PALOMAR-217966 format. One line per field, with one value per atom (N, C-alpha, C): residue number from 0; residue in three letters; atom name; x, y, z. Coordinates in Angstrom, 1 decimal. Layout:
<recs>
n c(NUM, ...)
res c(ALA, ...)
atom c(CA, ...)
X c(X, ...)
Y c(Y, ...)
Z c(Z, ...)
</recs>
This chain:
<recs>
n c(0, 0, 0, 1, 1, 1, 2, 2, 2, 3, 3, 3, 4, 4, 4, 5, 5, 5, 6, 6, 6, 7, 7, 7, 8, 8, 8, 9, 9, 9, 10, 10, 10, 11, 11, 11, 12, 12, 12, 13, 13, 13, 14, 14, 14, 15, 15, 15, 16, 16, 16, 17, 17, 17, 18, 18, 18, 19, 19, 19, 20, 20, 20, 21, 21, 21, 22, 22, 22, 23, 23, 23, 24, 24, 24, 25, 25, 25, 26, 26, 26, 27, 27, 27, 28, 28, 28, 29, 29, 29, 30, 30, 30, 31, 31, 31, 32, 32, 32, 33, 33, 33, 34, 34, 34, 35, 35, 35, 36, 36, 36, 37, 37, 37, 38, 38, 38, 39, 39, 39, 40, 40, 40, 41, 41, 41, 42, 42, 42, 43, 43, 43, 44, 44, 44, 45, 45, 45, 46, 46, 46, 47, 47, 47, 48, 48, 48, 49, 49, 49, 50, 50, 50, 51, 51, 51, 52, 52, 52, 53, 53, 53, 54, 54, 54, 55, 55, 55, 56, 56, 56, 57, 57, 57, 58, 58, 58, 59, 59, 59, 60, 60, 60, 61, 61, 61, 62, 62, 62, 63, 63, 63, 64, 64, 64, 65, 65, 65, 66, 66, 66, 67, 67, 67, 68, 68, 68, 69, 69, 69, 70, 70, 70, 71, 71, 71, 72, 72, 72, 73, 73, 73, 74, 74, 74, 75, 75, 75, 76, 76, 76, 77, 77, 77, 78, 78, 78, 79, 79, 79, 80, 80, 80, 81, 81, 81, 82, 82, 82, 83, 83, 83, 84, 84, 84, 85, 85, 85, 86, 86, 86, 87, 87, 87, 88, 88, 88, 89, 89, 89, 90, 90, 90, 91, 91, 91, 92, 92, 92, 93, 93, 93, 94, 94, 94, 95, 95, 95, 96, 96, 96, 97, 97, 97, 98, 98, 98, 99, 99, 99, 100, 100, 100, 101, 101, 101, 102, 102, 102, 103, 103, 103, 104, 104, 104, 105, 105, 105, 106, 106, 106, 107, 107, 107, 108, 108, 108, 109, 109, 109, 110, 110, 110, 111, 111, 111, 112, 112, 112, 113, 113, 113, 114, 114, 114, 115, 115, 115, 116, 116, 116, 117, 117, 117, 118, 118, 118, 119, 119, 119, 120, 120, 120, 121, 121, 121, 122, 122, 122, 123, 123, 123, 124, 124, 124, 125, 125, 125, 126, 126, 126, 127, 127, 127, 128, 128, 128, 129, 129, 129, 130, 130, 130, 131, 131, 131, 132, 132, 132, 133, 133, 133, 134, 134, 134, 135, 135, 135, 136, 136, 136, 137, 137, 137, 138, 138, 138, 139, 139, 139)
res c(MET, MET, MET, LYS, LYS, LYS, ALA, ALA, ALA, LYS, LYS, LYS, ILE, ILE, ILE, ALA, ALA, ALA, VAL, VAL, VAL, THR, THR, THR, THR, THR, THR, ASN, ASN, ASN, LYS, LYS, LYS, ASN, ASN, ASN, GLY, GLY, GLY, ASP, ASP, ASP, LYS, LYS, LYS, ILE, ILE, ILE, ALA, ALA, ALA, GLU, GLU, GLU, HIS, HIS, HIS, ALA, ALA, ALA, GLY, GLY, GLY, HIS, HIS, HIS, GLY, GLY, GLY, VAL, VAL, VAL, TYR, TYR, TYR, PHE, PHE, PHE, LYS, LYS, LYS, ILE, ILE, ILE, TYR, TYR, TYR, GLU, GLU, GLU, VAL, VAL, VAL, ASP, ASP, ASP, GLN, GLN, GLN, GLN, GLN, GLN, GLU, GLU, GLU, GLY, GLY, GLY, LEU, LEU, LEU, THR, THR, THR, GLY, GLY, GLY, SER, SER, SER, LYS, LYS, LYS, VAL, VAL, VAL, ILE, ILE, ILE, LYS, LYS, LYS, VAL, VAL, VAL, ASP, ASP, ASP, LYS, LYS, LYS, GLU, GLU, GLU, HIS, HIS, HIS, THR, THR, THR, LEU, LEU, LEU, HIS, HIS, HIS, ASN, ASN, ASN, LEU, LEU, LEU, LEU, LEU, LEU, HIS, HIS, HIS, ASN, ASN, ASN, PRO, PRO, PRO, GLN, GLN, GLN, THR, THR, THR, ASN, ASN, ASN, PRO, PRO, PRO, ALA, ALA, ALA, GLU, GLU, GLU, HIS, HIS, HIS, GLU, GLU, GLU, VAL, VAL, VAL, LEU, LEU, LEU, ASN, ASN, ASN, SER, SER, SER, GLN, GLN, GLN, ILE, ILE, ILE, LEU, LEU, LEU, LEU, LEU, LEU, THR, THR, THR, GLY, GLY, GLY, GLY, GLY, GLY, ILE, ILE, ILE, GLY, GLY, GLY, MET, MET, MET, GLY, GLY, GLY, ALA, ALA, ALA, ILE, ILE, ILE, GLY, GLY, GLY, LYS, LYS, LYS, LEU, LEU, LEU, ALA, ALA, ALA, GLN, GLN, GLN, MET, MET, MET, GLY, GLY, GLY, VAL, VAL, VAL, ARG, ARG, ARG, ALA, ALA, ALA, TYR, TYR, TYR, ILE, ILE, ILE, VAL, VAL, VAL, GLU, GLU, GLU, GLU, GLU, GLU, THR, THR, THR, ASP, ASP, ASP, PRO, PRO, PRO, ASP, ASP, ASP, GLU, GLU, GLU, ALA, ALA, ALA, VAL, VAL, VAL, ASN, ASN, ASN, LYS, LYS, LYS, LEU, LEU, LEU, ILE, ILE, ILE, ALA, ALA, ALA, GLY, GLY, GLY, THR, THR, THR, LEU, LEU, LEU, ARG, ARG, ARG, ALA, ALA, ALA, VAL, VAL, VAL, ASP, ASP, ASP, PRO, PRO, PRO, THR, THR, THR, THR, THR, THR, TYR, TYR, TYR, GLN, GLN, GLN, HIS, HIS, HIS, THR, THR, THR, HIS, HIS, HIS, HIS, HIS, HIS, HIS, HIS, HIS, ASN, ASN, ASN, HIS, HIS, HIS, GLY, GLY, GLY, ASP, ASP, ASP, GLY, GLY, GLY, HIS, HIS, HIS, ASP, ASP, ASP, CYS, CYS, CYS, LYS, LYS, LYS, GLY, GLY, GLY, HIS, HIS, HIS, ASN, ASN, ASN, HIS, HIS, HIS)
atom c(N, CA, C, N, CA, C, N, CA, C, N, CA, C, N, CA, C, N, CA, C, N, CA, C, N, CA, C, N, CA, C, N, CA, C, N, CA, C, N, CA, C, N, CA, C, N, CA, C, N, CA, C, N, CA, C, N, CA, C, N, CA, C, N, CA, C, N, CA, C, N, CA, C, N, CA, C, N, CA, C, N, CA, C, N, CA, C, N, CA, C, N, CA, C, N, CA, C, N, CA, C, N, CA, C, N, CA, C, N, CA, C, N, CA, C, N, CA, C, N, CA, C, N, CA, C, N, CA, C, N, CA, C, N, CA, C, N, CA, C, N, CA, C, N, CA, C, N, CA, C, N, CA, C, N, CA, C, N, CA, C, N, CA, C, N, CA, C, N, CA, C, N, CA, C, N, CA, C, N, CA, C, N, CA, C, N, CA, C, N, CA, C, N, CA, C, N, CA, C, N, CA, C, N, CA, C, N, CA, C, N, CA, C, N, CA, C, N, CA, C, N, CA, C, N, CA, C, N, CA, C, N, CA, C, N, CA, C, N, CA, C, N, CA, C, N, CA, C, N, CA, C, N, CA, C, N, CA, C, N, CA, C, N, CA, C, N, CA, C, N, CA, C, N, CA, C, N, CA, C, N, CA, C, N, CA, C, N, CA, C, N, CA, C, N, CA, C, N, CA, C, N, CA, C, N, CA, C, N, CA, C, N, CA, C, N, CA, C, N, CA, C, N, CA, C, N, CA, C, N, CA, C, N, CA, C, N, CA, C, N, CA, C, N, CA, C, N, CA, C, N, CA, C, N, CA, C, N, CA, C, N, CA, C, N, CA, C, N, CA, C, N, CA, C, N, CA, C, N, CA, C, N, CA, C, N, CA, C, N, CA, C, N, CA, C, N, CA, C, N, CA, C, N, CA, C, N, CA, C, N, CA, C, N, CA, C, N, CA, C, N, CA, C, N, CA, C, N, CA, C, N, CA, C, N, CA, C, N, CA, C, N, CA, C, N, CA, C, N, CA, C, N, CA, C, N, CA, C, N, CA, C, N, CA, C, N, CA, C, N, CA, C, N, CA, C, N, CA, C, N, CA, C, N, CA, C, N, CA, C)
X c(18.3, 18.8, 19.3, 19.0, 19.4, 20.5, 21.4, 22.4, 22.6, 23.2, 23.6, 25.1, 25.6, 27.0, 27.1, 27.9, 28.1, 29.5, 29.7, 31.0, 31.1, 32.3, 32.6, 32.8, 32.2, 32.4, 32.5, 32.7, 32.7, 31.2, 31.0, 29.6, 28.8, 29.5, 28.8, 28.6, 29.3, 29.1, 29.9, 30.9, 31.6, 33.1, 33.5, 34.9, 34.9, 35.6, 35.7, 36.6, 36.1, 36.8, 37.9, 38.9, 40.1, 40.0, 39.1, 39.0, 37.5, 37.2, 35.9, 35.4, 36.2, 35.8, 35.0, 35.5, 34.9, 34.1, 33.9, 33.1, 31.7, 31.0, 29.6, 28.8, 29.5, 28.8, 29.1, 28.0, 28.1, 27.2, 27.7, 26.8, 26.4, 25.1, 24.6, 24.0, 24.5, 24.1, 23.3, 22.2, 21.4, 21.7, 22.0, 22.3, 21.4, 20.9, 20.1, 20.8, 20.9, 21.6, 21.2, 19.9, 19.4, 19.6, 19.3, 19.3, 20.5, 21.5, 22.7, 22.4, 23.1, 22.9, 21.5, 20.7, 19.4, 19.1, 20.1, 19.9, 21.0, 21.1, 22.1, 21.6, 22.1, 21.8, 22.9, 23.1, 24.1, 23.3, 23.9, 23.3, 24.3, 23.8, 24.7, 24.3, 25.2, 24.9, 25.4, 24.8, 25.3, 26.6, 27.3, 28.6, 28.5, 27.4, 27.1, 27.1, 26.7, 26.5, 27.6, 28.8, 29.9, 30.3, 31.0, 31.4, 32.3, 33.2, 34.1, 33.3, 32.3, 31.5, 30.6, 30.1, 29.2, 30.0, 31.2, 32.0, 32.6, 32.8, 33.4, 32.3, 31.1, 29.9, 28.8, 28.8, 27.8, 26.4, 26.2, 24.9, 24.2, 25.0, 24.4, 24.1, 24.3, 24.0, 22.5, 22.1, 20.7, 20.3, 19.1, 18.6, 18.7, 18.5, 18.4, 19.5, 20.7, 21.8, 22.2, 22.0, 22.2, 23.6, 24.6, 25.9, 26.0, 25.5, 25.6, 24.6, 23.7, 22.8, 23.2, 24.4, 25.0, 25.8, 26.1, 26.9, 28.3, 28.6, 30.0, 30.2, 31.4, 31.8, 33.1, 33.1, 34.3, 34.7, 36.0, 36.6, 38.0, 38.5, 39.9, 40.8, 40.2, 41.1, 40.2, 40.7, 40.0, 41.0, 41.0, 41.9, 41.4, 42.4, 42.1, 41.1, 41.1, 40.1, 38.7, 38.5, 37.2, 36.8, 37.7, 37.4, 36.9, 37.5, 37.1, 35.7, 35.5, 34.2, 33.1, 33.3, 32.3, 32.0, 33.0, 32.8, 31.9, 32.1, 31.2, 29.8, 29.6, 28.2, 27.7, 28.5, 28.1, 28.4, 29.3, 29.7, 31.2, 31.4, 32.8, 33.4, 34.4, 35.0, 36.3, 36.4, 37.5, 38.1, 39.4, 40.2, 40.4, 40.1, 40.3, 41.1, 41.8, 42.6, 41.7, 40.7, 39.8, 39.2, 39.1, 38.7, 37.2, 36.7, 35.4, 34.4, 33.5, 32.6, 31.8, 31.3, 30.5, 31.4, 32.6, 33.5, 33.9, 34.1, 34.5, 33.4, 32.2, 31.0, 30.9, 31.0, 30.9, 32.0, 33.2, 34.3, 34.0, 33.5, 33.1, 32.1, 31.1, 30.1, 30.7, 31.6, 32.2, 33.3, 33.7, 34.7, 36.1, 36.3, 37.6, 38.2, 37.5, 37.9, 39.1, 40.2, 41.4, 41.3, 41.3, 41.3, 42.8, 43.0, 44.4, 44.4, 45.5, 45.7, 45.7, 44.7, 44.6, 45.8, 46.5, 47.7, 48.9, 48.8, 49.9, 49.5, 48.2, 47.7, 48.1, 48.6, 49.1, 47.9, 47.3, 46.2, 46.7, 46.7, 47.2, 46.2, 45.9, 45.2, 45.5, 45.1, 45.4, 44.5, 45.1, 44.3, 43.8, 43.9, 43.3, 42.2, 41.0, 40.0, 39.4, 39.9, 39.4, 38.1, 37.6, 36.3, 36.4, 37.7, 37.9, 38.2, 38.2, 38.4, 39.7, 40.6, 41.9, 42.2, 41.2, 41.4, 42.3, 42.7, 43.6, 42.9, 43.6, 43.1, 42.3, 42.1, 41.4, 42.4, 42.0, 42.8, 42.6, 43.2, 43.2, 44.3)
Y c(-23.3, -23.1, -21.7, -21.1, -19.7, -19.7, -18.7, -18.6, -17.1, -16.9, -15.5, -15.4, -14.3, -14.0, -12.7, -12.6, -11.4, -10.9, -9.6, -9.0, -7.9, -7.8, -6.7, -5.5, -4.4, -3.2, -1.9, -0.8, 0.5, 0.9, 2.1, 2.6, 2.7, 3.0, 3.1, 1.7, 0.7, -0.6, -0.8, 0.2, 0.1, -0.3, -0.6, -1.1, -2.2, -3.2, -4.3, -3.8, -4.0, -3.6, -4.6, -4.0, -4.8, -5.7, -5.6, -6.4, -6.7, -8.0, -8.5, -8.3, -8.5, -8.6, -7.4, -6.2, -5.0, -4.2, -4.8, -4.1, -4.0, -2.9, -2.8, -2.7, -2.6, -2.6, -3.9, -4.4, -5.6, -5.4, -5.9, -5.9, -7.4, -7.6, -8.9, -9.2, -10.2, -10.5, -11.8, -11.8, -13.0, -13.6, -14.9, -15.5, -16.7, -16.9, -18.0, -18.8, -20.1, -21.0, -20.9, -20.7, -20.5, -19.1, -18.1, -16.7, -15.9, -16.5, -15.7, -14.7, -13.6, -12.6, -11.9, -12.0, -11.5, -10.2, -9.8, -8.6, -8.4, -7.2, -6.9, -5.7, -5.6, -4.5, -4.3, -3.1, -2.8, -2.8, -3.5, -3.4, -2.9, -2.4, -1.9, -2.7, -3.2, -3.9, -3.0, -3.1, -2.3, -3.0, -2.3, -2.7, -4.1, -4.3, -5.6, -6.8, -6.5, -7.6, -7.6, -7.0, -7.2, -8.7, -9.2, -10.6, -10.9, -10.0, -10.2, -10.5, -9.6, -9.8, -11.1, -11.4, -12.5, -13.8, -13.8, -15.1, -15.3, -14.2, -14.4, -14.5, -14.1, -14.2, -14.8, -16.1, -16.8, -16.6, -16.3, -16.2, -14.9, -14.0, -12.8, -13.0, -14.1, -14.4, -14.2, -13.2, -13.1, -14.3, -14.7, -15.8, -15.5, -14.2, -13.9, -12.9, -13.1, -12.2, -12.6, -11.6, -11.9, -12.4, -12.0, -12.5, -13.9, -14.3, -15.7, -16.6, -16.0, -16.8, -16.8, -16.3, -16.4, -17.7, -18.1, -19.3, -19.0, -17.7, -17.3, -15.9, -15.6, -14.3, -14.0, -12.8, -12.3, -11.1, -11.0, -9.9, -9.7, -8.5, -8.2, -8.8, -9.2, -9.7, -10.3, -11.5, -12.2, -13.2, -13.5, -14.4, -15.9, -16.7, -18.2, -18.7, -18.1, -18.5, -18.2, -17.0, -16.6, -17.4, -17.7, -18.6, -19.9, -20.5, -21.8, -21.7, -20.7, -20.5, -20.3, -19.5, -19.3, -20.6, -21.4, -22.6, -23.5, -23.5, -24.4, -23.9, -22.6, -22.1, -22.2, -22.8, -23.0, -21.9, -21.0, -19.8, -20.0, -20.1, -20.2, -18.8, -18.5, -17.1, -17.2, -16.2, -16.1, -14.7, -14.7, -13.4, -13.2, -12.0, -11.7, -10.4, -10.3, -9.1, -8.1, -8.6, -7.7, -6.7, -5.4, -4.3, -3.9, -4.3, -3.9, -5.1, -4.9, -6.0, -6.6, -5.8, -6.3, -7.2, -6.7, -7.5, -8.8, -8.7, -10.0, -11.0, -10.6, -11.5, -12.1, -11.2, -11.7, -12.7, -12.4, -13.4, -14.7, -14.6, -15.8, -16.6, -16.0, -16.7, -17.4, -16.6, -17.1, -18.2, -18.3, -19.3, -18.7, -17.4, -16.8, -16.0, -16.0, -15.2, -15.8, -15.1, -15.6, -15.3, -16.3, -16.1, -16.2, -15.5, -15.5, -16.7, -17.4, -18.5, -18.0, -18.4, -17.8, -18.1, -19.2, -19.5, -18.6, -17.9, -16.9, -15.5, -15.3, -13.9, -13.5, -12.3, -11.7, -11.0, -11.6, -10.9, -10.1, -8.8, -7.9, -6.8, -6.6, -5.4, -5.2, -4.1, -3.8, -4.6, -5.3, -6.2, -5.6, -4.3, -3.6, -2.7, -3.1, -2.4, -1.2, -0.9, 0.3, 0.1, -1.1, -1.3, -2.3, -2.4, -3.4, -4.8, -5.0, -6.3, -6.4, -7.2, -7.2, -8.5, -9.3, -10.5, -11.6, -11.5, -12.6, -13.9, -14.9, -16.2, -16.5, -15.5, -15.7, -16.0, -16.8, -17.2, -16.2, -15.1, -14.2, -13.3)
Z c(-21.8, -20.5, -20.3, -19.2, -18.9, -17.8, -17.9, -17.0, -16.7, -15.5, -15.1, -15.0, -15.5, -15.3, -14.6, -13.5, -12.7, -13.0, -13.2, -13.4, -12.4, -11.7, -10.8, -11.7, -11.4, -12.2, -11.4, -12.1, -11.5, -11.5, -11.0, -10.8, -12.1, -13.2, -14.5, -15.2, -14.7, -15.3, -16.6, -16.9, -18.1, -18.0, -16.8, -16.6, -15.5, -15.8, -14.8, -13.6, -12.4, -11.2, -10.9, -10.3, -10.0, -8.8, -7.9, -6.8, -6.5, -6.4, -6.2, -4.8, -3.8, -2.4, -1.9, -2.1, -1.5, -2.5, -3.7, -4.7, -4.4, -4.7, -4.5, -5.8, -6.9, -8.2, -9.0, -9.6, -10.4, -11.6, -12.7, -13.9, -14.1, -14.0, -14.1, -15.6, -16.2, -17.6, -17.5, -18.4, -18.5, -19.9, -19.9, -21.2, -21.4, -22.5, -22.9, -23.9, -23.7, -24.6, -26.0, -26.3, -27.7, -28.2, -27.4, -27.9, -27.6, -26.8, -26.5, -25.4, -25.4, -24.4, -24.5, -23.4, -23.5, -22.7, -21.8, -21.1, -20.1, -19.5, -18.5, -17.7, -16.4, -15.6, -14.6, -14.1, -13.1, -11.8, -10.8, -9.4, -8.4, -7.3, -6.3, -5.0, -4.3, -3.0, -1.9, -0.7, 0.4, 1.0, 1.8, 2.3, 3.0, 3.7, 4.4, 3.4, 2.2, 1.2, 0.2, 0.5, -0.4, -0.4, -1.4, -1.4, -0.2, 0.2, 1.3, 2.6, 2.8, 4.0, 3.9, 2.8, 2.6, 2.8, 2.3, 2.4, 3.7, 4.5, 5.9, 6.9, 6.6, 7.5, 6.8, 6.6, 5.8, 6.3, 7.6, 8.1, 7.6, 7.0, 6.4, 4.9, 4.4, 3.0, 2.7, 1.9, 1.6, 0.6, 0.7, -0.1, -1.6, -1.9, -3.3, -3.8, -3.3, -3.7, -5.2, -6.1, -7.5, -7.9, -7.2, -7.5, -7.1, -6.0, -5.5, -6.3, -7.0, -7.8, -9.3, -9.5, -10.8, -10.9, -12.1, -12.3, -12.5, -13.0, -13.3, -12.7, -12.2, -11.8, -12.5, -13.2, -13.9, -13.1, -12.8, -12.0, -12.4, -12.1, -12.3, -11.2, -10.1, -9.0, -7.9, -7.4, -6.3, -5.8, -4.5, -3.8, -4.0, -3.8, -3.9, -2.9, -1.7, -0.7, -1.2, -1.7, -2.2, -3.4, -4.3, -5.4, -4.9, -3.9, -3.4, -2.7, -1.9, -1.3, -2.3, -3.3, -4.3, -5.1, -5.3, -6.0, -5.2, -3.9, -3.0, -3.1, -3.4, -3.6, -5.0, -5.9, -7.3, -8.2, -7.8, -8.6, -9.0, -10.3, -10.8, -11.1, -10.3, -10.4, -11.3, -12.2, -13.1, -13.0, -13.0, -13.0, -14.5, -15.0, -16.4, -16.6, -17.7, -18.0, -18.8, -19.4, -20.2, -19.2, -19.7, -18.8, -19.2, -20.3, -20.7, -20.4, -19.5, -19.1, -20.3, -21.2, -22.3, -23.2, -23.5, -24.3, -23.6, -22.3, -21.6, -21.7, -21.5, -21.5, -23.0, -23.9, -25.3, -25.7, -25.2, -25.4, -24.6, -23.4, -22.7, -23.4, -23.9, -24.7, -26.0, -26.6, -27.8, -27.5, -26.3, -25.9, -26.1, -26.2, -26.5, -25.3, -24.2, -23.1, -22.4, -22.2, -21.5, -20.1, -19.2, -17.8, -17.3, -16.2, -15.5, -14.6, -14.6, -13.7, -12.3, -11.4, -10.1, -9.2, -9.5, -8.7, -9.0, -10.1, -10.4, -10.1, -9.8, -9.5, -8.2, -8.1, -6.8, -6.2, -5.2, -4.5, -3.4, -3.6, -2.6, -2.3, -1.0, -0.6, 0.9, 1.4, 2.8, 3.6, 4.6, 5.4, 6.7, 6.8, 7.9, 7.2, 7.3, 6.5, 7.2, 8.4, 9.1, 9.8, 9.7, 10.4, 11.5, 12.0, 13.1, 12.6, 11.3, 10.8, 10.0, 10.5, 9.9, 9.1, 8.8, 8.0, 8.6, 9.8, 10.4, 10.3, 9.8, 9.7, 8.4, 7.6, 6.4, 5.2, 4.4, 3.2, 2.1, 2.1, 1.0, 1.0)
</recs>
């Protein structure tokens, strides 16, 4: 059985990003149950396809968005509303304290990755994004 793990990262793919919603860089890992980690690549999505925009505007969801086709998302920060919406799409999102994406995925595979309880995580960001969207009525 093969699985995909998406991790929010910086441009170089060597540090886990602190906020999933507006991130444009993701490191996508492929894992095989028999072989373990089989590959990874850093992808960049355009602003229209950030998780924030995809989750608030489902009609813009591309059929083959690699993050939404992953089974797991690891990130430094994400709101409860986004965690719930991703779960409905079949993606389990976890907030992690680990900062190195490779280390986080290796710990996940080994069963030693510590996830932050999302109910205690303080999701804070500016709710006026400068694009005429102020997030009113959204759960995050």
